[in-house]
C-alpha positions in Angstrom: 0.0 0.0 0.0 2.9 2.4 0.8 4.3 1.6 -2.7 1.1 2.5 -4.5 0.7 5.6 -2.5 4.3 6.7 -3.5 3.6 6.0 -7.2 0.4 8.0 -7.0 2.1 10.8 -5.3 4.8 10.9 -8.0 2.3 10.9 -10.8 0.3 13.7 -9.2 3.4 15.8 -8.8 4.3 15.3 -12.4 0.9 16.4 -13.5 1.0 19.5 -11.3 4.5 20.5 -12.6 3.3 20.2 -16.2 0.2 22.3 -15.5 2.2 25.0 -13.8 4.7 25.1 -16.6 1.9 25.4 -19.2 0.2 28.2 -17.2 3.4 30.1 -16.7 4.6 30.1 -20.3 3.2 33.2 -22.3 1.7 32.6 -25.7 3.7 34.3 -28.5 1.6 36.4 -30.9 3.0 36.7 -34.4 1.7 39.9 -36.1 0.3 39.4 -39.6 1.4 41.4 -42.5 -2.0 43.2 -42.7 -1.9 44.3 -39.1 1.7 45.6 -39.2 2.3 49.3 -38.9 4.3 50.6 -41.9 7.3 52.9 -41.3 6.8 56.1 -43.2 9.5 56.7 -45.8 11.2 60.1 -46.4 9.5 60.3 -49.8 6.1 59.8 -48.3 6.4 62.4 -45.6 8.2 65.1 -47.7 6.1 68.2 -48.5 6.0 68.8 -52.2 7.5 72.1 -53.4 5.6 74.7 -55.4 5.0 73.9 -59.1 7.1 76.1 -61.3 4.9 78.8 -63.0 5.4 79.5 -66.6 6.4 83.0 -67.5 3.2 84.5 -69.0 5.2 86.9 -71.1 7.6 84.4 -72.6 7.3 83.9 -76.4 5.9 80.3 -75.9 3.2 81.7 -73.5 2.1 84.7 -75.5 -1.0 84.4 -77.7 0.6 86.0 -80.8 -1.1 85.9 -84.2 1.5 83.3 -85.2 2.9 81.0 -82.5 6.5 81.9 -81.7 6.5 85.0 -83.9 5.8 88.7 -83.1 3.8 90.4 -85.9 4.2 94.2 -86.0 2.2 96.6 -88.1 2.9 100.0 -89.7 1.6 102.1 -92.5 3.2 102.3 -96.0 5.0 104.5 -97.0 7.0 104.3 -93.7 8.3 107.8 -93.1 11.8 108.7 -91.9 13.1 109.4 -89.3 10.7 106.8 -87.8 11.8 104.2 -90.4 15.0 104.5 -92.4 15.5 103.2 -95.9 17.6 100.2 -96.7 20.0 100.0 -99.7 17.2 98.0 -101.3 14.0 98.1 -99.3 12.2 94.9 -98.4 9.0 94.6 -100.5 6.5 96.2 -100.2 8.0 99.0 -98.1 8.4 102.5 -99.5 10.6 105.4 -98.2 11.6 103.6 -95.0 12.0 99.9 -94.3 10.8 98.7 -90.9 12.6 95.4 -91.2 16.1 96.9 -91.0 15.7 98.0 -87.4 16.8 101.6 -88.3 14.8 104.7 -87.4 13.1 105.7 -84.2 9.9 103.6 -84.4 11.7 100.5 -85.8 14.4 100.7 -83.1 11.7 101.0 -80.3 9.8 98.1 -81.8 12.8 95.8 -81.9 13.9 96.8 -78.4 10.4 95.9 -77.1 10.5 92.6 -79.1 13.9 91.8 -77.6 12.6 92.4 -74.0 9.7 90.0 -74.8 12.2 87.4 -75.9 11.8 87.6 -79.7 15.0 87.6 -81.8 14.9 89.8 -84.9 14.3 86.7 -87.1 11.2 86.0 -85.1 9.7 89.5 -85.8 7.7 90.1 -89.0 6.0 93.2 -90.3 2.6 93.8 -92.1 1.2 96.8 -93.8 -1.8 98.2 -92.1 -3.3 101.6 -92.9 -3.4 104.0 -90.0 -7.2 104.4 -90.1 -7.7 100.7 -89.9 -5.2 100.2 -87.1 -7.0 102.6 -84.7 -10.6 101.3 -85.5 -12.4 98.7 -83.4 -12.2 95.1 -84.6 -9.7 92.3 -85.1 -6.2 93.2 -86.3 -3.7 91.3 -88.4 -0.8 92.5 -86.1 0.2 91.9 -82.5 1.3 95.5 -82.0 1.3 98.6 -84.2 4.1 101.2 -84.3 3.2 104.2 -86.4 3.3 107.4 -84.5 -0.1 106.6 -82.8 -0.8 109.6 -80.5 -2.8 108.7 -77.5 -6.4 110.0 -77.3 -9.3 108.9 -75.1 -11.3 108.2 -78.2 -8.7 105.8 -79.6 -8.2 104.2 -76.3 -11.9 103.2 -76.4 -11.4 101.4 -79.7 -8.0 99.8 -79.2 -5.5 99.1 -76.5 -2.8 101.8 -76.3 0.4 101.3 -74.4 2.2 103.7 -72.2 3.8 106.6 -74.0 7.3 106.4 -75.4 7.8 109.8 -77.1 6.3 113.2 -76.3 5.5 115.0 -79.6 4.2 118.4 -80.8 2.5 119.3 -84.0 3.9 121.7 -86.6 3.0 123.6 -89.8 5.0 123.0 -93.1 4.6 125.4 -96.0 6.4 126.6 -99.1 8.7 129.6 -98.6 6.9 131.5 -101.4 3.5 131.3 -99.5 2.7 134.2 -97.2 1.9 131.7 -94.4 5.7 131.1 -94.1 6.1 134.4 -92.2 3.3 133.8 -89.7 4.3 133.6 -86.0 1.0 133.4 -84.1 -1.9 131.0 -84.0 -4.3 133.9 -84.5 -2.7 134.8 -87.8 -2.9 131.2 -89.1 -6.7 131.3 -89.1 -6.8 133.1 -92.5 -5.1 130.2 -94.3 -6.2 126.9 -95.7 -4.8 123.7 -94.1 -4.5 120.0 -94.9 -3.5 116.9 -93.0 -4.1 113.2 -92.8 -7.6 112.6 -91.5 -8.3 110.8 -88.2 -5.0 112.1 -86.7 -4.1 114.5 -84.0 -2.6 116.7 -86.8 -6.1 117.1 -88.3 -7.5 117.6 -84.8 -4.9 120.4 -84.3 -6.3 122.2 -87.4 -9.9 122.0 -86.2 -9.4 122.7 -82.5 -6.2 124.8 -82.2 -6.1 126.8 -85.4 -9.9 126.8 -86.1 -9.4 128.3 -89.6 -12.1 130.1 -91.4 -11.7 127.8 -94.5 -12.7 124.1 -94.2 -9.5 122.0 -93.9 -8.7 119.2 -96.3 -8.5 115.7 -94.9 -6.4 113.0 -96.7 -6.4 109.2 -96.3 -2.6 109.1 -95.8 0.2 111.5 -95.1 1.8 111.0 -98.5 -1.5 112.1 -100.1 -1.5 115.1 -97.9 2.0 115.9 -99.0 0.9 115.5 -102.7 -1.9 117.9 -102.0 0.5 120.5 -100.7 2.8 120.0 -103.7 -0.3 120.5 -105.9 -1.0 123.8 -104.1 -4.4 122.6 -103.0 -3.9 124.4 -99.6 -1.4 126.6 -97.8 -0.1 124.7 -94.8 0.4 121.0 -93.9 0.0 120.1 -90.3 2.1 117.1 -89.1 4.2 116.0 -86.2 7.4 117.9 -85.8 9.9 115.0 -86.6 8.0 114.3 -89.9 8.0 118.0 -90.6 11.8 118.0 -90.4 12.0 115.0 -92.8 9.6 116.6 -95.3 11.6 119.9 -95.4 15.1 118.2 -95.6 14.5 114.9 -97.4 13.3 116.2 -100.8 9.6 115.5 -100.3 8.8 119.2 -100.3 11.3 121.3 -102.1 11.7 124.9 -100.9 9.4 124.2 -98.0 10.0 125.3 -94.4 8.7 124.6 -90.9 6.6 127.7 -90.2 6.5 126.8 -86.5 5.4 124.3 -83.9 2.4 124.5 -81.5 2.9 124.8 -77.8 2.6 121.5 -75.9 -0.9 120.7 -74.9 -1.9 120.2 -71.2 -1.0 116.7 -70.3 1.1 116.5 -73.5 0.8 114.3 -76.6 2.7 111.0 -76.7 3.1 108.1 -79.1 1.8 104.7 -78.0 1.8 101.3 -79.6 -1.7 100.0 -80.6 -3.0 96.5 -80.0 -6.4 94.7 -80.2 -8.9 96.0 -77.6 -8.5 93.7 -74.6 -5.4 92.0 -76.1 -3.7 89.5 -73.7 -0.4 90.9 -74.9 -0.9 94.5 -73.7 0.4 94.0 -70.2 3.5 92.2 -71.4 4.2 94.8 -74.0 3.9 97.6 -71.4 6.2 95.7 -69.1 8.8 95.3 -71.8 8.5 99.0 -72.8 9.0 99.8 -69.1 12.3 97.9 -69.1 13.4 99.6 -72.3 12.9 102.9 -70.5 14.5 101.9 -67.2 17.6 100.6 -68.9 18.2 103.9 -70.7 17.7 102.2 -74.1 14.8 104.4 -75.0 16.7 107.6 -74.2 19.6 106.4 -76.4 17.2 105.6 -79.3 15.6 109.0 -79.0 18.9 110.7 -78.9 20.1 108.8 -82.0 17.1 109.4 -84.2 15.2 112.5 -83.0 17.6 114.7 -81.0 18.1 117.1 -84.0 14.4 117.1 -85.0 12.8 118.7 -81.9 13.6 122.4 -82.4 11.4 124.9 -84.3 9.9 128.3 -83.5 6.9 128.0 -81.2 3.7 129.8 -82.3 2.5 132.6 -80.0 -1.2 132.8 -79.3 
């Protein structure tokens, strides 16, 4: 009986030891792939930088008439000193040739084009009559450089840039005509005048001179010059630099600049013309501003117009 009891005791002890061992050992938990927490990578946590913004005034961004090309407009004939002739003018240009970059308007136009990022070989010119350029409606050019004086009426029809040349109007006549000796605006009223219509020159006749005889309006300046040569009237009104060209370049033989008119309040300045609401206007203005700030405009003015700004000023 003692033997059986001992065996039983040993068996019971073994069972108890096994049970304790089982209870004491922790159960290992193996995490599954789905429940694992991923470690963020540097790429996932990096804050993306700002997306580069394209330059809205770069040639590739500008909505020009022809992609990648800047189309400029001017009237024909293209008068010096605004456009100078080439040894052989590019067709169809007469008198001056805008494509050679010579002359005040041409030099300003190419300087603005360069600031916009257009090389000379990416600039092209089209002939557009002045009257058409300043009327409402679509244009065949991106910008028009042709002595366009700023007026509120024109600004309602087309976009006009900031000014790049302050100008005055003048009277041209033949030396043999009595008007050549006139020194006052009051004395001008007795004579007959002519000018290109729809211009500030024609406005000067009507509003400043107010002559007793009805003035003659011509479709172009060259027709107005032809009218003076044909003695259809006494005095041609035009801007002062053109007056210098006409009296020294052979267009009007034995003609003189009778005088220039006093500058108007607020002045008169040339602007480039663009389509009304053109997406290019702000960029052209910004480019023109850089041409001014760099001193380039002053240098162009000095080169082409410095000797064409002096003439007697009419007294009241």
